[in-house]
Steps between C-alpha positions, in 0.01 A plus 500: 500500500642417844399748765685667788267534800683814615419710189165663421401722208264786595362742240291815552464773240292767672504708818223308674665171406829624643326585826335158525823331390704674768262379771508149353880491492519618860271217610687245286828601666345400834372168368804405291819660637773517238262491205645698208255694285558666164289654227317823422380746762512851636661669799289312754584152374866587463507626859344167602788311342414455132800477267344706222570430135324833426285757675126465449462868408682427174208295367195637685260713295126533432347484155577365155694801373710521815570124497643523149758749626642261758460182294868478397613531862234253615633246251852550631386451860300191401807346336722584796259341743494177301879503474520529879247218538715279276809592701358482853248218447254613768270279699199699388363838403255748651350729236315801640220658295635668177321245276610610152860434599462230763269262316746492210778441748302220663485315166878507471545394861271199458707387201801508733322299768472786749205488742300821458292675765304807392434758772231766439270380225456671165152652484357210299161570658499841327652439160688246286357201680664284239827542691370241745581232242859621496511512880373141522790385280793696645421583865522239776319706765322834511527708819208743482400806702120481484270208596298524177821441300565166670144392422538606137818297452358199683213487250760478224696224675798725577676465835451829685536609862345814647777650716334838566608852413834635632359851519302401809835488681674774306237773543450599865158557650532877546211728600395699195479878494121477488504299823711774659259784432598549138158631404581836658870519413614741228659519255390174344794259476522329160732202443617440143604143414593502129640147490814296546622491139662790320256476211204522740640804678572678172143438384315572825689746718465809274124438481479454878683829554265674259213355701644651818528840327134490400384373839690780675286755316201397711638338816804547726725203421851376569633218286782252546642259244559159659827374354513130413835338586562424132456860380798739499445823692617713207209377284251625760692823561494579129125448470427710809729778381333510159160524668600812694311371805619478858468125535689285748666168422480228763783250475508387863203354684264468206236313699479772764474765227215315329317449830537874566313592181137590441506352151740314272530510123635155432623309196326168448706213642628369830510856637120502514517217754758691706284812505190295573660314790586837652135605470573806286226583247628507143430566136663240278638653181672335208604591148660277238635562155205493253600173334559331835162614627325377185651154543415498872136585429478205263656256746399602851167357615455686827299813577745611770876521454629591846597220734322659793164485320569149370584367847195665657281369219333834427575857396610661828745757363449694174709413195578755230672334207648643180296803382309509829833560677528850353601749773175698490295183553717375784502842667121531475451160662758574772324828581163326534644231725678742732216753514238243602655187658159364603351502149400158357806331353719760667785492748300359790376211286852441372638483851238246605582283199877526546461390862414153362816470292748366755265217594441412134875464439537234769723446802855626534807286438460463123872524425581232759235269354632555148855429615387178667333385178822569307718326758273196524457448127873539431615325819711800596467505879746298711364169627331549834600860439450841626265755366154638531180309534277474198 
């Protein structure tokens, strides 16, 4: 199909992808003024200029059971995206994470002759490595966040560029509460990060609130729920009201609130990197539907599941998954950590490990580098043009 160099398809199906996509679109607007983008994204990408066929929250869930509920809508969105591709005939496509949807979409795009860049790699190093065969067939270039991912793809003969992690720029280097005399400050400030998808929050937030109730029986604590941009306030308000606890909800400066916490209870995912970059000790908790967890245990090959531990290459922060994430277990661990920060494997050790994280994620400017790769491969920037340096 003939291509129009002023049209670009961009697709992100999750909150973290929307965040990365918004930064990418902002940088692309500097490199290629007048570029029109359309596709699937959330509030951030739409604010950055995306003409959205649908909102990413309509198709973003965790788990097999939850995915079945949104499958009809996901099929509708998939068909609408392809219809827009046929109508607009874009120069290329940038697909951001969201592999179950985006790899299928990539197959259809390749049939139509659309150049495909894939930004934020599926976790092929953790599970379903067979997807690399699909990637080799349907993706023209991978833009990856971690150096080890570029090496992995290179060994398979797949074009991949390490652009770095956007969170290095997005998360400020704030002094943590522990650095500001937090060891003697009371009550203990607890940040609750139950996730960025509705299904995650519904599964995790009630258990986190129960954990706070149990912890408060032995220690003076004050808890705040850190609201993800994709989660409606009323969902959090309802959970807090049902708990009967006096718990705040932070919807403003989430990074400052996390940095001002002694400890975070954090859903596994990108949020662990945010908390880690801020130097806040954490307990990673996660619970899936039983069938989803059974499948995951059969497929996942890694001992650790949180990105912060994977990037650091060792178990720095504790992970309590499935049955281990019961409120009494989480509360008992939180009490031990807060009562004796200097204990082996405790808060002091966590803080020392987390101090390495920013350096492991690479230099700043990841979004600008990713935008330059997109512009160069698709020949989007004006000749002799304006824009940022690579």
